[in-house]
N, C-alpha and C positions, 0 to 999 in steps of 0.2 A: 326149489320153488315149482318145478313142473307138476308136482303132485297136488298142489293147491288148485281147487277148481276156479274157473273164471268167475262164477257167481260169488264165491267167498272173497276173492280179490276185489271185485267190484263193490261188494258190501262194505269192505274196509275203505275203499275210495269214497263211498257214499258217506261213511261216518267221519271222514276228514283226513284219512291217511292218503294224501294225494300222490305220494311217492310210489304207491302200489300201481298207479296208472301206467307207469313205465313197464311193468311186467306184462300188462295187457297189450301195450304198444308193441313190445318185442314179439309177442305171440301172434299178433294179427296184422302188423303193418304190411307185410309182403302180400298176404292174401287180399287185403283191402286195396292195396296198390293194383294188383291184378284185376280186381273187380272194376275199379274206376278206369284203368287203362284200356280194358276191353271195350268199354263204352265210349271213351273219349279219344283214344289213340294219341294222347298227349301226355308225355312223361311228366313235364313240369306241373301241368294241371293236376294230374293224378296224385303227385306228391303233395300238392297244396290241399287237395280234397281229403287226403288221409290226415293231414295235420288238422284241417278244419273239423273232421270227424272227432278226433280226440279232444279238441277244444270243446265241442258240443257235449261229448261224454262228460267232461269235467263240469260244464255249465249245468247240465241236466241230470247230474248224478243223483240228486234227491228223488228223481222220478223212477229210478231203478228200484223195483220191488223184490227182485231175486226169485220170483215165482217161476219164470220160464228160463230158457237158456240165455246167457249173456249174448251169445253170437246172434241170436234172433233179434234181440233189442238193438244190438249194434248195427245190424244190416237195415233195420227199419230207419235208424238215423242216417245211414249211408244213402238210402234211397231218397230221403228228404233232402239231403245235401245236394244230390244230383238234380232233383226237381228244382231246388232253389237256384242252382247254377244255370240250368237251362232256361228258367224264367228270366234271370238276370241277363243272359246273353241273347235270349230270344232265338236260340239256335233250333232249327227244325230238323236237320238230318243228324245221323249218327254215323261216326267213323269208328271202327273197332279194329283192334289187332288181335287176331285169333290166338296165335301161339308163336313162340320163338323157337319151336322144335326144329324148324327147317335149318337153323344154324348148326344143328348137330350133324347134318348130312354134308358129305364132301361136296363142295360147290363146283367141283370139276366134273361131277358125274351126271349122267343123263337122269338118274333117279332124282337128283336134286331139282332139275328143271321140271320134271313131271310133278314132284311134290309142291314146288313153288307155284306152278300153274293151278293146282288143286287148291292150295292155300289161298291164292288170290281170288279164285272163283268163290270159295267159301266166304271169304271176307266181303266180296261184293254182294253175295246172297244175303248175308247177315245184315248188311247195310240197307237192304230192301225191307227188312222187317219193321213192324210197328214197334214203338218204344217198349210197351209192356211185354211183347213177345220176346224182344231182345233181352230185357232184364230177366225174364223167366228162364231163358236158356242159359244165360250167364250164371245165375244163381244155382240152377240145378246141375248143369254140366261142367262148368269151370270152377265154381266155388264149392261144389259138392254138397250143397244143402239138401236135406230131405224134403219131400213134399209137405210134410207137416210143418216144418220150419218156414218154408216159403209161404204156406197158407197163413201162418201167424204174422209174418212180415207184411204181407199184402192184404191182411184183414179179410181173408176169404176162407172157404172150406177146403179141406185137403182134396176132396173129389173134384171140386171146381178147378183147383190148381193142376191136377192130373190131366183133366180135359184141355186146359189152356196150354199146357206144355206139349201135349199130343198135337194140338192144332199148330202150335208154333213150329214144331219139328216138321210137320207136313208142309207148312208154308215155306220153311227153309228149303226142304227137299224140292219143292216146285220151283222156287227162285233159282236154286242151284242148277236144276236140269234145264231150265230155260236159258240161263247164262251159258251153260256147257254147250247147248245146241247152237246158240248164236255165235259162240266163239269158234265152233267147228266149221261154220260156214265160210 
């Protein structure tokens, strides 16, 4: 089944073969969980959001035209789910979990402490970013989407996305350096 494209599978789902949605779930559930978790820092909520996403995919399957990449269409729905969630909870701030890579380091070593401090500073710096900048960085750096795909998801031009990501990275760098300086004092 790996050789069948996502678009082909989704077109089968669109035509009524709902069992094929399971293939897409298997391909994307971890990636989507990571996307939601990096924004919410809540495992249970992230699992619920992934489930809601696939419910919406099933509900809006007739809207899928198959012209663009399935993943682009899927992330557009994911962003809408996040927007709906934040509207419902009227949540203003964002907490994110950057990576679990620090678990790979021996926690008895000094290296772990240094990495953990950097990890926490990066997490705090990302929490300082505006919602759109946070989403852009997660989509580009953690989800690995190309600028063209992000532009499609965000209904923007590729050039505008490049500039926005560049600015988001600069803002992140500034926040990180300020936090690093204040922590050193």
